N, C-alpha and C positions, 0 to 999 in steps of 0.2 A: 279414188283411182284405184286402189288394190282391189276394193269390190269387183270392179271393172274385169281385172285381171285373173282374179282368183274364180271367178265365175266360170268364165271357159275353161280354164286350170281344172276346174273339178269336172266337169261335162266330159272333159277327154277322157280324163281317168274312169270315168264312170262307163262310159263307152267303152273303153278297151278292158275294162273289167268284163263286161257284162258280154261282149263279144267275142274275147277269148278265155272266157271261162272254164272250158274243158282242156287248155294245155295243159295241166297237171294230170288229171286222170288220163287223158291220152298218154303220155309219157309212161304212167304207172302201168297202163294196160301192155305197151309194146316193150318196154323193159322184161315185165314178166314174161310175156308172149316168149321172148326171143330167148331169155334165160331158161326156160321149159324145154323150149327145143332141143337148146344145150345135153340137159339133164332129165327131164321126166315127161316127157312131148303128153303125156295122159292128163295133166294138170290143165293143159289147154282147153281142155272141152269144157269146163265150168267156167274157165275164163272168158270163153268166145260168148259164153251164154249171158253172163254179165252185163259186157262189153258192145257186143253188136246186137245191133234190131234183129227182131226173128226173122224176118224175107232177107237180111243180108249173111246171116249164119247159113241160109239153107242154101243161098248162093256161092257163096265161100265154099262150104262141102263137097257142091257138086264140080266147082271147078277145080278144086284139089285131087277130087277122083278122078275126073276126067283128064287130066293135064300132068300130074306130079308135079305141081308147080304151086306155090301157096300165092294167092295174091295179096294176102296184107303185107306181105314184105316182097315181093315179087322175087322170089328164089325159089330154089329145091329146100336148102339149108342156109345155117346161120353160124355166123362165129364170132369171136370174142372180139374184135375189131368192129363189128357191127354193132354189139350195144354198146361198147365204149365211146362211138362217134354219134351216138343216134341222137337226132335233134328236132324238135318241133317246134314249127313256126305258124302263128297264125298268120293265114291270109285275108281273110275277110271275113263277113259272118256266117259263123258254121263250117267255113273252111280250112282247114290244117296242111300244112305239109309236111310230113314225116319225111326225113331223110338218114344216111349214114353213109357209111363208107364201106366196102367190101373190106378194103385195103386200106389202113388210115395213112399207110405212105404212098399212095397213088390217087390221085386227084382224079384220076378218070375212070374211078370204080363206084362214085358217087349214084346212088340210088336214089330216087326221091317218089313218095307216093302220095299223092293229093287225097285226102280222104275229107268226108260229111259227115259232122256231128251235130246230133239234136239232141236237147232238154228233154228226155221221155220221160215222166213220172217220176221227178225229180233227178234225174242222174242222165249223166253223158254218155250218150250210146252212138258206137260208129253206124251211121245209116248208109252210107255210098262209099266204095272205092273206087276210084278212077280205072277202069283198064288200062293196060300198061301199052294197048297200042294206042291210046290218047297222052302217052308221055307224062308230062308234068303240067297238064292242062287240067283247068279244074272250074267251077262255076255251075251252077242252077241249071245252064242252059243243057250239061251233060245229063242231068235227069229228065228223061222222057215222062210224062205223065202217066205211062204204063207201069214206070219202072223207079216208084218213089224209095223203094229200101234195098238198093243194091245195085246194078248194074246189068247189060245188055248181057 
């Protein structure tokens, strides 16, 4: 009887690890990115190259230059409340919800950014950031055939 209970438990644990194996690297990226924005924004160039796919890096740079807003955090700048409340939640295979509060005392200031993360050459790389106009929607249906590394 114990064997029958142990097998499903092991499968569940294995699936959770495999499906959500990039949670820690994503959190490391976001914390470092936000801290750099507060102190030494120039350090983010190397960080972006390490954690974003090439196609997404190009698109993020274009969006920031065109709009003045950062799609990675869905804001123009950052504060210490955002870093303190940062949370990464695994949604499904390769999909994560990055969330934080702009003001930790105000539940209405929640920012949510769904992202897609792929294992590329043994490293977790962010390959897609859901555009702000899609809110908290996520899923492979948002990624068009011609847009495998970024967004529209």
